[in-house]
Structure formats: C-alpha cells, structure tokens
N, C-alpha and C positions, 0 to 999 in steps of 0.2 A: 578676452573674447568669450562670448557665451558658448557653453557646451550644449549640444542638443540632448533632449531627454530620450528615453527609450521606451518602446513598447515591443514586446516579443510576441509574435503571433505563432501559434502552434496549430497546424492543420491536422485535424483528426477526422478521417473520412470513412473508415470501415474496419471490421475486425482484423486482426493479425492471425491491487490490487490491489491516523495513528498507526497507520499500518506499517509494521516492520516487514511483514511477509505477505504481500498481496498475492492473488491467485489468477490462474487462467480460468475464464468462465465465458458463458454466452448468455445473451438476453433471451429468456424464454419464460412464459407464464408458469406459475406454480401448479403444474399438472403432474399426474402420476403417469409414468412411462413404463411399459413392460420391458424388462431388461433380462438378458440371458444371465445365467449363473454358471459360468465356466470355472473350472479349478484354476487357482492362481498359477499353477505350473504351466498352463497353456500360454501364459504371457511370455514365457521364455522363448517361444517360437516366433514372437512378434518381431519382424525385421527392424522396425524403428527402435524398439527397446534393446534388441541385441546389438545394435550399432552404437549405442551410447558407451563412451569410455567412462572409467571410474571417476574422472574429474570433470565430466561434461554435465552442464545443466540441461534442463528441459522445460523451457518457458518461452514466452514470446521473445523473439529476437529484437535487437535494437533497431529502431527505425529512425535514421537520421541521414541526411545527405549534407545539408549545410544550414546555417542560420544566416539569412541575408535580408537586407533592407528592402521594404516595399513602400509604395506610396501611402500617404496618410489617409487617402480616400478609402483604403481597405478596412478602416475601423468601422464596425457597424454601430447602429444606434444603441447606446448602452441601456441596459435594463437590469432589474433585480427582482427576483420572485420571493425573497426573504426579507425579514425585518431589518431595520437599520442597526439595531443593537448588535447583532452578530457581525455586521460589516465593520463597525467601530471597534469591536472586540479583536478582530483579526489584525486591524491596523495597529492596535496597541501591542499585540503579540509581536508583530513585525518590528515595531520600534524598540520594544524590550530586547529583542534578539540583536538588532544592530547596535543598540546602546552598549551591549555587553561585548561587542567585537572591538578589537583595537583599531585605531585610525588607519593602520597599515593594511588591514584586511582588504583584499581585492577580489572581485568576481569578474568573470569574462562571459560575454554573450556575443557570439560571432567573433568579429575582429575588435570589438570594443571592450575596454576595461573600466570598471567603476570601483571606487573605494568606499569604505564604510561611512565617512562623512557625507558623501554623495547620497548614499542610501538613506541615511537619517533625514537628510533634507527632503528626499522624495516622500518618505512616509509622513513627515510633518506637513508637507504640502497637500498630500492626499487627505489627511485628517482635517485640514482647513477646508478643503473642497467639499467634504461630506459632512461638515459640522452643521449645515443648515440645508433645507430642501432645495433641490435644483432640478430643473426639467432635464429630460433625456437629451433634448436638442442642445441645451446650454452646456451640458456635461460633455457631449460629443465634440462640440466646438472647442471647449477648453482643452480637451485631450489632443485633438488634432493640431491645435495651435502650438502646443507646448511639448509635444513628444515626437520622437522618431518611431518608426514601426519596423519590426523584423519578423520574418517568417521562417519557421523550421519545416523542412520537408523530408520525406522518407527516401531511403536508398534501396528498398527491397524490390524495386521494379513496379510496384503497384501504387505507391504514394498513399497507402492505407495505414492508418494508425487508430488508436482506440482509447476511450475513456471507460474505466471500470469503477466499481464502488467497494468500500469496505466499512466495517462497523465494529462496535464493541460487542463481542460474542457473549453469550450466556450458556454455561454448561452445567449439568447436574453432577455433583461430586459428594464424596463422604470424607470425614475427617480421618478415618482409619481404613486400612485395606481389609477386604474380605474376599470370599470366593468369587464374587461378581466384580467388585471394584478393585482391580489389580494393576491399573495403569496410572502412575503418578504424574501430576504436574510438578516439574522439578525446578528447584532453586538453582542459582548459578553455582557451578562447582568451584572450589577454592583454587584449583590450578588453571582455570580458564584465563587465557591471555588474549587481549585485544591487539591485533597486529597493526603494523603501520608500514608505509611504503619502504622505509629503510631497513626492514627486516628480511627482505629478499624472498618473500612468499607471496602466493597469489590467492590467499584465503584470508577472511576477515577475523576469524577467531581460531585459536588453537590451544595446544598444551605442549610442554616439554616432555619428551619421552625419557626412558631410562638412560639413554646415551646423550641427553642434553640437546637433542634435535627438536626444533619447533615443527610440530605436525598438527593436522586437524584433530579436533576433539572427536569423541566417539560418535559414530553414525546412529541414525534412528534404529537400525536393526541391532547394532551392538548394545544400545541402551535397553531395547526390549529384551535382549538376551541376558541383561543383568550387569553390564559394565559399570554402572554407577550405584549398584545396590550396596547397602551398608554404609553409605556416606552421610546419611541424615539429610538428604536433599528433598525429601518428599514433602510438598506443601499440602496437597489434597490428593484424592484418588478418584478416578473415573472408571466406568465400566467399559468405555469404548476408546480405543486409540484414535478413531476418527474424530472424536470430540476433542481430544488433545490436539490433533492436527488442525482442527477448526480454530481453536484458541491460538495456536502458533501462527497460523496464516493471517488472522486478524491482528495479532500483536498485543491485544489486551482483552480483558473480559471479566465478567461477573461469574464467580464460582458459587453456585447455589446448593445449599445443603438440604436434606430431606425435610427438615423442620421449617424451611422458608428463610432461615438466616443465610447470610452470604458474606463473602469477602471479595475484594477486587485484586486482580493481578495485572502486572504490566511487564513489557519486554525488559529483559536484563541480560542479553547476550545470546549468541548462537554457537554452533559447533564448527563453523568454517566450511562445511560441505556445501556443494551447489544445490540450489533449489530445483526440485523437479516436480512439476504439476502432475499429481496422480490422476486427476480428472482428464488432463490432456493425454496422458499415456493410455488410459483405458479407452478414450475416444479414438485415438489414432490406431490402436490395436484392435478396434472393432468390437470391444466388449460392451460399450455403452453408447447411447445416443446423446445428442446435445440436451442439456438441462441446466437449470440454475444451480449455483453452488449450494444453495440450501437443500435442494433435492438430491444433489450428489452426496452430501454428508449423510442424508437419510439412507441412501443406497448403501454406502459403505457400512453404516451401522447395522444393516440388515444381513451382512455377509457371514455372520457367525465366526467359525474358526479362521477363515481366510482374511478377516478384517485386518488383523495385525500384519499379515504378510503383504496386503495391499498398501497399508500405511508405510511399510518399510520401503516401498518404491521411491519415496522421497527421503534421501539420506539426511537432509537438513533438519536440524532440531533446534528449538528455541527454549531458552531458560527464562524463568520469570521471578519477579519479586512481588511480595504482597504490598498492596497499596491501601490507603485508608478508604473507608466505605464511601466517603463523599468526594473522593478525588476523581478527576477527569482523566481520560487517556492522554498520554503525552506522545508527541511526535519526535522525530529525529533531532529537531532543534532544541529539545529539552523543555519545551513549553506545551501547555495544555492545548489539545485540538479543539476546534470549534465545529460542532456538527453542521454539515451542509456547506461549509466554507473552507475548511482545511483540505489541502490536496497533497498527495504523495507524488514525487517526481524523481527523476534520475539526476542527482546533483552533479554528475559529470557534465551535463549539458545545460541544466537549468538550476540556478543557485537557489538556496533557501532564502526565506524572508522577502520574496517578491510578491507584490499585490497585483492581482489581475482580474480579468473578466472572462468567465466561462460561458459558452453557448453550446447547447447540445439538446438531446432528447433524454428524458428520464422515465423510468418505470414509476407508476403510481398504483399503490395497492388499493384494490377495490374488493373487499371481502376476500374470497378465495381466488380471485382473478387479478390480472394486471392490465392496466392501460398504459400507453406511452404518450408523453406530452412534451412539447417544446419547453425549454426553460433557459434562463440566463441569470447569472448572479456573479457577484464579486467574490473572489477567492484569494487565498494566499498559499505559498509553498512552505509547508511545515513538516513534511514527512518524506520517507522513502521506503523502499523494500527491495529485496533481492530479485523479485520478478519484474520490477519497474526499471526498464532499461531503454535509454534513448529518450529524446523529447517527445516521441510519439506515444509514450505510455504515461497515462495520468490516472491516479486513483482518487476518487472523491470520498471523504469521510462522511458517513451517514449518521453517526450517533449510536444510540442504544435502543433496544426494545424490538418488539415483533415486527413493526412496520419497517424500521431501519434494516432489520435482517432480510425481510422479503425484498425490499427495493434494492438494497445494496447488492444482494446476491444475484439479482437479475440485471444489474447495470452493465451494459456494454453497448456503446453508441458512438456514432461519429460526432464531431464537434470542432470548435475553435477555442483557443485560449490566448488571451492577450495580457501581457505584463507591462507595467508602467514604471518608468524611472524619470524623474523630473530633471530638466536641464539646470 
C-alpha cells in the first residue's frame, strides 16, 4: 500500500535566532533611539529579573499545541525569490545528511514516523522535481497530488509565532591582550563534557567537579572574573564583552585584526547554563526601547564600565574553534549553511534535514533605512539554538557582510513554513 507523503505547515503570525545561539529581537529600522543610562544595580529592583531562578532561562517561550493534518488546498502557490543554485545546494546538503544516517534512524512529525530511507527518497524526488524549470502552478499541483499537509499551532493563547534572522558576525580583535582589549574569544576547555539524556542532568554541557559530580561549566560572570584564566584558551582579544556576546549569539564569525587580516571562528561547545536575552531583560525592565539587535549591540558597547555587568546577565557562554579563512559557517547537522536558505529550528518538534517552503516578510536594506517586502523561498532545516524553542520559532540564516547584518538583525515577521516528505 502506498504511504502518503508529508508537508508540515508552520503558522507564524506575530511576535512572541548557523546559529547556535539565536536572540530575541524586534523588527525596527536602523535608527538612533535616545536611551536612559541607569546604573546596572537598578536592574536588581526589576520584578521580572528578580523573579528568575538560577536555572531559569529568559527567551521566547515554546509555541506549540499540536501538529495536525490539514487539507491539501492549504498549500499556497510556490515561489522562490533566490537563484536555483542555492536551492539545489540545500537539497544536496539534506541528502548528504540523510545518507550519513543509519537506515534505522526515525523522525516523528505529529503522529507520523518516517525512517532514513524514506527521507533519502524524498530528497532525491525533490532533486528530480527541481532539476529543470517548472511553473509555479505545475509545482503546486505536483506537491498537492503527492503530499500530505500538517500544521503546527501555538499553545500560548494567542496563536502567535515568529521568524527571526541570524548571520555570520564580524568583530574587531587583536592577537594579544592590552589595556583596551581584555576580553578573549575562548577555545573549548579540556574538561568540557557534552551531556546526554542518560546522564541524569538537564543541561547540555558541563564539567566534573572535585567530587566527581557533573555540574554546569563556569557562567559568563565567573569567566569574566577569571575562572578560565591561565589555561591557554584565548584565541583572540576584544575590547567589548558585547562583541563577544554578539559572536556567541550568531554562533560563528569573522575575527578582524587591525591590519585587515582575519580568521574565522565557529561554535565548539557551550557552558550548560540557560540562555537569557539581555536585550529582552533590559526592555522588560524599562531601560531600553525596541530596537534591532544591531543597534542593541551598539548600545551595550557604549555603556563603559557597566558593559561587562550587563553582558553577565546572560550566564550562557559559547566556546569557539578556529576555522579556515575560506570555510562557511556550519549548522547543528555538521554541514555548511547556505545563506538565505538554511534555517534553525527546534529539533524536538521539527527534524533536521527537511526541505520546505518559507513565506513571510523580510527587511530590505536601503542605504541607512529599511523597507519590508513579501518573499517566498525554499529552505531546509540545518541548525538550531538555545533560544529556538517550539515549532513556532524559526531563524533564517542571512550569510555574511554589512547587508546581512542589517537585515538579519531586523528580521522578525509573521509567516508560514511548509515541509515536504514524498510518499
């Protein structure tokens, strides 16, 4: 008996980030907003901040109620605003991913379970479908005839979920420390342990303490206080902890030296602490107004002595490894990300290696301002991040450069996401 194919629809309707550590942000033009400059100690009186327990995160909450089947008529007319080369590239990445998985590998969407051979057939079928030009109407008919459709919906009472953006950051660094550049980009500590479900802990990375107990690694504040000093972990040095935080949130970056030379760095582990959005904390505590993440990093960098103390509000810390100059950022699946097409998802709800169609609105940089335009394109699930929780949170990888930074930092929009699995 033939098995029906799958399309998963994700409804993304309003606000609630290669990215390993996406962020909370809002879509706003790149404008200068006058902001108060209160002492960091004033935040201690903020009810929202005081209510946080040491183990509690502070990011967008999961948005999921169920994943259920809907009629094929729900599939919109497919379109794509990017070139076909990138489309075929993500299909190849998906096939490489599933080829490396054992036949016994299974994924679940709603009540349905699919194995690795089924996924390989899906990707090969899609490669055949896109190997030559096809009209949107013909493509829509083929998908409707051959696929089931599922929708994921929110459980927060609003039905609202969100698409954000991330990119390969670039920060200014030096090769050695000095009076100004005293914040290192750190390599992975030798005692860092990647945890698993059978270890009986609720954090993703840790270390064994003097008593042999598995605990979280050092927090951001402890690291700034010198917990890892003298271990030879310093890759490069920055003048701003907010720039280090930017690199950590994006998960990869270009580290630029004063003479113009550079190296690249990529995610290589975390400290096991929960992610807390410093931007959201400061917004909810009334210190700042809504702004793009790009402007927020500028704000933090202008805070002088309190910059470090504000960065410490996020206890989660990311370690890096040096990559070759010509390498591309890698996602959680261990494959290079494709700008404009790779997305980060919560793998608890949406599996890796799925090919889909994204429809939303996107920021478009226009000099010093931004416009917003409708767009649709085919994408694949290649990455995740600690702030991406539930099928209602999706982060679109923008690539590298000034335009990518501006647009990704302002991306927060409603939309729909469809995934395809052939029968």
